[in-house]
TORTIDREN-202160 format. One record per residue (C-alpha): residue number from 1; residue in one letter; x, y, z. Coordinates in steps of 0.25 Angstrom, whole numbers, m for minus. Layout:
<atoms>
<nr->NUM, rest->A, c1->X, c2->Y, c3->Z>
...
</atoms>
This chain:
<atoms>
<nr->1, rest->M, c1->42, c2->80, c3->0>
<nr->2, rest->V, c1->43, c2->84, c3->16>
<nr->3, rest->H, c1->30, c2->87, c3->25>
<nr->4, rest->S, c1->30, c2->92, c3->38>
<nr->5, rest->M, c1->22, c2->86, c3->48>
<nr->6, rest->T, c1->15, c2->100, c3->52>
<nr->7, rest->G, c1->1, c2->101, c3->45>
<nr->8, rest->Y, c1->m13, c2->106, c3->45>
<nr->9, rest->G, c1->m24, c2->106, c3->38>
<nr->10, rest->K, c1->m40, c2->109, c3->39>
<nr->11, rest->A, c1->m53, c2->105, c3->32>
<nr->12, rest->V, c1->m67, c2->107, c3->34>
<nr->13, rest->V, c1->m79, c2->100, c3->30>
<nr->14, rest->E, c1->m95, c2->103, c3->31>
<nr->15, rest->L, c1->m103, c2->93, c3->32>
<nr->16, rest->P, c1->m118, c2->94, c3->34>
<nr->17, rest->H, c1->m119, c2->98, c3->48>
<nr->18, rest->K, c1->m105, c2->101, c3->52>
<nr->19, rest->K, c1->m92, c2->106, c3->47>
<nr->20, rest->L, c1->m78, c2->98, c3->50>
<nr->21, rest->T, c1->m66, c2->105, c3->50>
<nr->22, rest->I, c1->m53, c2->95, c3->52>
<nr->23, rest->E, c1->m41, c2->100, c3->55>
<nr->24, rest->I, c1->m28, c2->91, c3->56>
<nr->25, rest->R, c1->m14, c2->95, c3->60>
<nr->26, rest->S, c1->m1, c2->89, c3->60>
<nr->27, rest->L, c1->13, c2->90, c3->68>
<nr->28, rest->N, c1->25, c2->82, c3->68>
<nr->29, rest->S, c1->26, c2->68, c3->75>
<nr->30, rest->K, c1->34, c2->56, c3->71>
<nr->31, rest->Q, c1->22, c2->48, c3->68>
<nr->32, rest->F, c1->7, c2->50, c3->64>
<nr->33, rest->D, c1->1, c2->55, c3->77>
<nr->34, rest->L, c1->m16, c2->58, c3->74>
<nr->35, rest->F, c1->m25, c2->65, c3->84>
<nr->36, rest->T, c1->m38, c2->67, c3->80>
<nr->37, rest->R, c1->m51, c2->76, c3->86>
<nr->38, rest->I, c1->m62, c2->72, c3->78>
<nr->39, rest->P, c1->m77, c2->70, c3->82>
<nr->40, rest->M, c1->m81, c2->57, c3->87>
<nr->41, rest->I, c1->m89, c2->53, c3->75>
<nr->42, rest->Y, c1->m79, c2->53, c3->64>
<nr->43, rest->R, c1->m68, c2->44, c3->75>
<nr->44, rest->E, c1->m72, c2->31, c3->67>
<nr->45, rest->K, c1->m65, c2->37, c3->56>
<nr->46, rest->E, c1->m52, c2->42, c3->64>
<nr->47, rest->I, c1->m43, c2->28, c3->63>
<nr->48, rest->G, c1->m46, c2->30, c3->48>
<nr->49, rest->L, c1->m43, c2->44, c3->48>
<nr->50, rest->R, c1->m30, c2->40, c3->55>
<nr->51, rest->N, c1->m24, c2->29, c3->46>
<nr->52, rest->D, c1->m28, c2->40, c3->33>
<nr->53, rest->L, c1->m20, c2->53, c3->40>
<nr->54, rest->S, c1->m8, c2->43, c3->43>
<nr->55, rest->K, c1->m7, c2->43, c3->28>
<nr->56, rest->K, c1->m7, c2->54, c3->25>
<nr->57, rest->L, c1->m1, c2->62, c3->36>
<nr->58, rest->E, c1->10, c2->51, c3->40>
<nr->59, rest->R, c1->15, c2->59, c3->53>
<nr->60, rest->G, c1->13, c2->70, c3->61>
<nr->61, rest->K, c1->5, c2->71, c3->72>
<nr->62, rest->I, c1->m10, c2->75, c3->66>
<nr->63, rest->D, c1->m19, c2->82, c3->72>
<nr->64, rest->L, c1->m35, c2->79, c3->67>
<nr->65, rest->S, c1->m46, c2->88, c3->71>
<nr->66, rest->F, c1->m62, c2->88, c3->67>
<nr->67, rest->T, c1->m71, c2->99, c3->71>
<nr->68, rest->V, c1->m84, c2->99, c3->69>
<nr->69, rest->E, c1->m93, c2->112, c3->69>
<nr->70, rest->H, c1->m108, c2->108, c3->68>
<nr->71, rest->I, c1->m116, c2->117, c3->58>
<nr->72, rest->S, c1->m129, c2->110, c3->58>
<nr->73, rest->K, c1->m139, c2->116, c3->68>
<nr->74, rest->D, c1->m143, c2->103, c3->73>
<nr->75, rest->V, c1->m139, c2->100, c3->87>
<nr->76, rest->S, c1->m137, c2->84, c3->87>
<nr->77, rest->A, c1->m134, c2->86, c3->103>
<nr->78, rest->S, c1->m145, c2->84, c3->114>
<nr->79, rest->I, c1->m143, c2->84, c3->130>
<nr->80, rest->D, c1->m147, c2->73, c3->138>
<nr->81, rest->H, c1->m158, c2->81, c3->147>
<nr->82, rest->T, c1->m159, c2->66, c3->157>
<nr->83, rest->L, c1->m144, c2->66, c3->158>
<nr->84, rest->L, c1->m142, c2->81, c3->161>
<nr->85, rest->K, c1->m152, c2->81, c3->171>
<nr->86, rest->Q, c1->m146, c2->70, c3->179>
<nr->87, rest->Y, c1->m132, c2->76, c3->179>
<nr->88, rest->H, c1->m140, c2->90, c3->185>
<nr->89, rest->Q, c1->m145, c2->79, c3->196>
<nr->90, rest->E, c1->m133, c2->73, c3->199>
<nr->91, rest->I, c1->m126, c2->84, c3->201>
<nr->92, rest->K, c1->m136, c2->93, c3->207>
<nr->93, rest->A, c1->m137, c2->83, c3->218>
<nr->94, rest->L, c1->m122, c2->80, c3->218>
<nr->95, rest->A, c1->m119, c2->96, c3->218>
<nr->96, rest->Q, c1->m129, c2->95, c3->232>
<nr->97, rest->E, c1->m122, c2->83, c3->238>
<nr->98, rest->M, c1->m108, c2->91, c3->237>
<nr->99, rest->Y, c1->m114, c2->104, c3->243>
<nr->100, rest->L, c1->m109, c2->111, c3->228>
<nr->101, rest->E, c1->m117, c2->122, c3->221>
<nr->102, rest->E, c1->m125, c2->119, c3->208>
<nr->103, rest->P, c1->m115, c2->122, c3->196>
<nr->104, rest->K, c1->m121, c2->136, c3->188>
<nr->105, rest->D, c1->m121, c2->130, c3->176>
<nr->106, rest->W, c1->m128, c2->117, c3->177>
<nr->107, rest->F, c1->m132, c2->115, c3->164>
<nr->108, rest->Q, c1->m116, c2->117, c3->156>
<nr->109, rest->T, c1->m112, c2->107, c3->167>
<nr->110, rest->L, c1->m121, c2->97, c3->165>
<nr->111, rest->L, c1->m122, c2->98, c3->150>
<nr->112, rest->R, c1->m105, c2->96, c3->151>
<nr->113, rest->M, c1->m109, c2->82, c3->159>
<nr->114, rest->P, c1->m107, c2->69, c3->149>
<nr->115, rest->D, c1->m118, c2->65, c3->141>
<nr->116, rest->V, c1->m127, c2->76, c3->143>
<nr->117, rest->M, c1->m126, c2->82, c3->128>
<nr->118, rest->K, c1->m129, c2->70, c3->118>
<nr->119, rest->Q, c1->m125, c2->71, c3->102>
<nr->120, rest->D, c1->m130, c2->64, c3->93>
<nr->121, rest->I, c1->m120, c2->55, c3->87>
<nr->122, rest->E, c1->m118, c2->57, c3->72>
<nr->123, rest->E, c1->m115, c2->46, c3->63>
<nr->124, rest->L, c1->m102, c2->47, c3->54>
<nr->125, rest->D, c1->m107, c2->50, c3->39>
<nr->126, rest->D, c1->m99, c2->42, c3->28>
<nr->127, rest->E, c1->m100, c2->55, c3->19>
<nr->128, rest->E, c1->m97, c2->64, c3->30>
<nr->129, rest->W, c1->m84, c2->58, c3->32>
<nr->130, rest->A, c1->m81, c2->58, c3->19>
<nr->131, rest->L, c1->m81, c2->71, c3->18>
<nr->132, rest->I, c1->m72, c2->72, c3->34>
<nr->133, rest->E, c1->m61, c2->63, c3->27>
<nr->134, rest->K, c1->m60, c2->72, c3->13>
<nr->135, rest->T, c1->m58, c2->84, c3->23>
<nr->136, rest->I, c1->m48, c2->78, c3->32>
<nr->137, rest->E, c1->m40, c2->73, c3->19>
<nr->138, rest->K, c1->m41, c2->89, c3->15>
<nr->139, rest->A, c1->m36, c2->92, c3->28>
<nr->140, rest->V, c1->m26, c2->82, c3->27>
<nr->141, rest->N, c1->m21, c2->87, c3->14>
<nr->142, rest->E, c1->m21, c2->100, c3->19>
<nr->143, rest->L, c1->m11, c2->97, c3->31>
<nr->144, rest->I, c1->m2, c2->89, c3->20>
<nr->145, rest->G, c1->m1, c2->101, c3->13>
<nr->146, rest->F, c1->3, c2->108, c3->24>
<nr->147, rest->R, c1->13, c2->97, c3->27>
<nr->148, rest->V, c1->19, c2->99, c3->14>
<nr->149, rest->Q, c1->20, c2->113, c3->15>
<nr->150, rest->E, c1->29, c2->113, c3->28>
<nr->151, rest->G, c1->36, c2->102, c3->22>
<nr->152, rest->E, c1->42, c2->111, c3->12>
<nr->153, rest->M, c1->47, c2->121, c3->22>
<nr->154, rest->L, c1->51, c2->109, c3->30>
<nr->155, rest->K, c1->61, c2->106, c3->18>
<nr->156, rest->N, c1->66, c2->118, c3->16>
<nr->157, rest->L, c1->70, c2->118, c3->28>
<nr->158, rest->L, c1->78, c2->106, c3->29>
<nr->159, rest->V, c1->84, c2->107, c3->18>
<nr->160, rest->E, c1->90, c2->121, c3->21>
<nr->161, rest->K, c1->95, c2->115, c3->34>
<nr->162, rest->T, c1->102, c2->104, c3->28>
<nr->163, rest->A, c1->107, c2->113, c3->17>
<nr->164, rest->N, c1->112, c2->119, c3->29>
<nr->165, rest->I, c1->119, c2->108, c3->35>
<nr->166, rest->R, c1->125, c2->104, c3->22>
<nr->167, rest->Q, c1->131, c2->119, c3->21>
<nr->168, rest->L, c1->136, c2->118, c3->35>
<nr->169, rest->L, c1->143, c2->103, c3->30>
<nr->170, rest->Q, c1->150, c2->110, c3->19>
<nr->171, rest->D, c1->153, c2->120, c3->28>
<nr->172, rest->V, c1->162, c2->110, c3->38>
<nr->173, rest->E, c1->171, c2->107, c3->26>
<nr->174, rest->S, c1->178, c2->121, c3->25>
<nr->175, rest->Y, c1->183, c2->116, c3->41>
<nr->176, rest->E, c1->189, c2->102, c3->38>
<nr->177, rest->G, c1->202, c2->105, c3->33>
<nr->178, rest->E, c1->204, c2->115, c3->43>
<nr->179, rest->R, c1->198, c2->105, c3->54>
<nr->180, rest->I, c1->209, c2->95, c3->49>
<nr->181, rest->E, c1->220, c2->103, c3->49>
<nr->182, rest->K, c1->219, c2->108, c3->64>
<nr->183, rest->V, c1->215, c2->95, c3->69>
<nr->184, rest->K, c1->228, c2->92, c3->64>
<nr->185, rest->S, c1->237, c2->103, c3->67>
<nr->186, rest->R, c1->232, c2->102, c3->81>
<nr->187, rest->I, c1->238, c2->87, c3->83>
<nr->188, rest->Y, c1->252, c2->92, c3->75>
<nr->189, rest->D, c1->252, c2->104, c3->86>
<nr->190, rest->G, c1->250, c2->95, c3->97>
<nr->191, rest->L, c1->261, c2->84, c3->91>
<nr->192, rest->A, c1->269, c2->98, c3->90>
<nr->193, rest->T, c1->268, c2->99, c3->108>
<nr->194, rest->L, c1->274, c2->86, c3->108>
<nr->195, rest->E, c1->288, c2->86, c3->112>
<nr->196, rest->N, c1->298, c2->75, c3->109>
<nr->197, rest->K, c1->287, c2->66, c3->103>
<nr->198, rest->E, c1->288, c2->58, c3->91>
<nr->199, rest->Y, c1->278, c2->52, c3->83>
<nr->200, rest->D, c1->275, c2->43, c3->70>
<nr->201, rest->T, c1->272, c2->54, c3->58>
<nr->202, rest->N, c1->265, c2->43, c3->49>
<nr->203, rest->R, c1->257, c2->37, c3->63>
<nr->204, rest->F, c1->256, c2->51, c3->67>
<nr->205, rest->E, c1->248, c2->55, c3->52>
<nr->206, rest->Q, c1->242, c2->44, c3->51>
<nr->207, rest->E, c1->235, c2->46, c3->66>
<nr->208, rest->M, c1->232, c2->61, c3->59>
<nr->209, rest->I, c1->224, c2->53, c3->49>
<nr->210, rest->Y, c1->216, c2->45, c3->55>
<nr->211, rest->Y, c1->212, c2->57, c3->66>
<nr->212, rest->I, c1->208, c2->67, c3->53>
<nr->213, rest->E, c1->200, c2->56, c3->48>
<nr->214, rest->K, c1->192, c2->53, c3->61>
<nr->215, rest->L, c1->188, c2->70, c3->59>
<nr->216, rest->D, c1->185, c2->68, c3->46>
<nr->217, rest->V, c1->170, c2->71, c3->43>
<nr->218, rest->N, c1->168, c2->68, c3->27>
<nr->219, rest->E, c1->159, c2->57, c3->31>
<nr->220, rest->E, c1->150, c2->65, c3->39>
<nr->221, rest->K, c1->149, c2->75, c3->29>
<nr->222, rest->S, c1->146, c2->67, c3->18>
<nr->223, rest->R, c1->135, c2->59, c3->27>
<nr->224, rest->L, c1->129, c2->70, c3->31>
<nr->225, rest->T, c1->130, c2->77, c3->17>
<nr->226, rest->H, c1->123, c2->63, c3->13>
<nr->227, rest->H, c1->111, c2->65, c3->22>
<nr->228, rest->L, c1->110, c2->79, c3->20>
<nr->229, rest->D, c1->105, c2->74, c3->5>
<nr->230, rest->Y, c1->97, c2->64, c3->9>
<nr->231, rest->F, c1->90, c2->73, c3->18>
<nr->232, rest->I, c1->86, c2->83, c3->7>
<nr->233, rest->E, c1->83, c2->70, c3->m2>
<nr->234, rest->T, c1->74, c2->65, c3->10>
<nr->235, rest->L, c1->67, c2->79, c3->9>
<nr->236, rest->N, c1->64, c2->78, c3->m5>
<nr->237, rest->D, c1->58, c2->65, c3->m4>
<nr->238, rest->Q, c1->45, c2->64, c3->m10>
<nr->239, rest->K, c1->41, c2->60, c3->5>
<nr->240, rest->S, c1->41, c2->68, c3->19>
<nr->241, rest->Q, c1->52, c2->60, c3->27>
<nr->242, rest->G, c1->52, c2->67, c3->40>
<nr->243, rest->K, c1->57, c2->55, c3->47>
<nr->244, rest->K, c1->69, c2->50, c3->36>
<nr->245, rest->L, c1->73, c2->67, c3->38>
<nr->246, rest->G, c1->76, c2->64, c3->52>
<nr->247, rest->F, c1->84, c2->51, c3->50>
<nr->248, rest->I, c1->93, c2->58, c3->41>
<nr->249, rest->A, c1->94, c2->71, c3->50>
<nr->250, rest->Q, c1->98, c2->60, c3->61>
<nr->251, rest->E, c1->109, c2->57, c3->51>
<nr->252, rest->M, c1->113, c2->73, c3->47>
<nr->253, rest->G, c1->115, c2->74, c3->63>
<nr->254, rest->R, c1->125, c2->62, c3->64>
<nr->255, rest->E, c1->134, c2->67, c3->53>
<nr->256, rest->I, c1->134, c2->81, c3->58>
<nr->257, rest->N, c1->137, c2->76, c3->74>
<nr->258, rest->T, c1->149, c2->68, c3->68>
<nr->259, rest->L, c1->154, c2->79, c3->60>
<nr->260, rest->G, c1->154, c2->88, c3->73>
<nr->261, rest->S, c1->159, c2->78, c3->80>
<nr->262, rest->K, c1->172, c2->74, c3->69>
<nr->263, rest->S, c1->172, c2->89, c3->68>
<nr->264, rest->N, c1->185, c2->94, c3->77>
<nr->265, rest->H, c1->182, c2->108, c3->70>
<nr->266, rest->S, c1->174, c2->118, c3->78>
<nr->267, rest->D, c1->170, c2->128, c3->66>
<nr->268, rest->I, c1->164, c2->113, c3->59>
<nr->269, rest->Q, c1->157, c2->108, c3->73>
<nr->270, rest->R, c1->151, c2->125, c3->73>
<nr->271, rest->I, c1->145, c2->119, c3->58>
<nr->272, rest->V, c1->141, c2->105, c3->65>
<nr->273, rest->V, c1->132, c2->113, c3->74>
<nr->274, rest->Q, c1->127, c2->120, c3->63>
<nr->275, rest->M, c1->123, c2->108, c3->58>
<nr->276, rest->K, c1->116, c2->102, c3->68>
<nr->277, rest->D, c1->108, c2->115, c3->70>
<nr->278, rest->E, c1->104, c2->112, c3->56>
<nr->279, rest->L, c1->101, c2->98, c3->58>
<nr->280, rest->E, c1->92, c2->100, c3->70>
<nr->281, rest->Q, c1->84, c2->111, c3->64>
<nr->282, rest->I, c1->83, c2->100, c3->52>
<nr->283, rest->K, c1->78, c2->89, c3->64>
<nr->284, rest->E, c1->70, c2->97, c3->70>
<nr->285, rest->Q, c1->61, c2->100, c3->53>
<nr->286, rest->I, c1->61, c2->84, c3->52>
<nr->287, rest->L, c1->53, c2->83, c3->64>
<nr->288, rest->N, c1->41, c2->90, c3->57>
<nr->289, rest->I, c1->42, c2->81, c3->43>
<nr->290, rest->L, c1->34, c2->71, c3->40>
</atoms>
């Protein structure tokens, strides 16, 4: 089953004094990269959370954020009056010493100074965290569902692209006989232009066979067909295997390149260019697969 690395999940939990919104986003990445924006009170749980998410999501650039909305009217913050007055005296004295005008928005400036606003330190409650864990799990499951949905669309596109390459490979066959005959004709025409030149006919036929064998593309066609079959087989695997699909696509590219270099025929080379275009689109989409 193909899973996309792109996904989004969101879940909300209402606690006694606050509402917590958990959002998780995922983009493609070669490994598991987790970025968190969570309140300080929950930081002690981050390592366990990271381990759990790495097992469930495997790969991707993951962005996890907690948004807290306090719904209680009780405010647990206070102003340090003594520190605020000290800041005021220091700034006022410095302004006089430097012959500067005192700022008009004294109060807002002072409130932004370090440690003027004090907030009571919350303690993490185990029951609260248990509810948050369930909410995270809900958001993660929503993201995974998104990945599955996106993965199905990616799979359909990749099946279509591999079918296009398979059809183009069949189109090559219609030019193969013509290609060999053109090569033979060109060589015989070249010999005909030589005057008073004798050559061993048997030796010439042997060399001709050797030369034509070097132009034979049956092996490349066979291997490419095998890679296409293996690609589809991997797409249908129960586990999403983006890296493996990438390796198979590289092997497909090698056979297509060899086919182009040995074709010695303009129409086959045109088909090879079309194959490369289809394969490039496959490689682009594989980057999004888990």
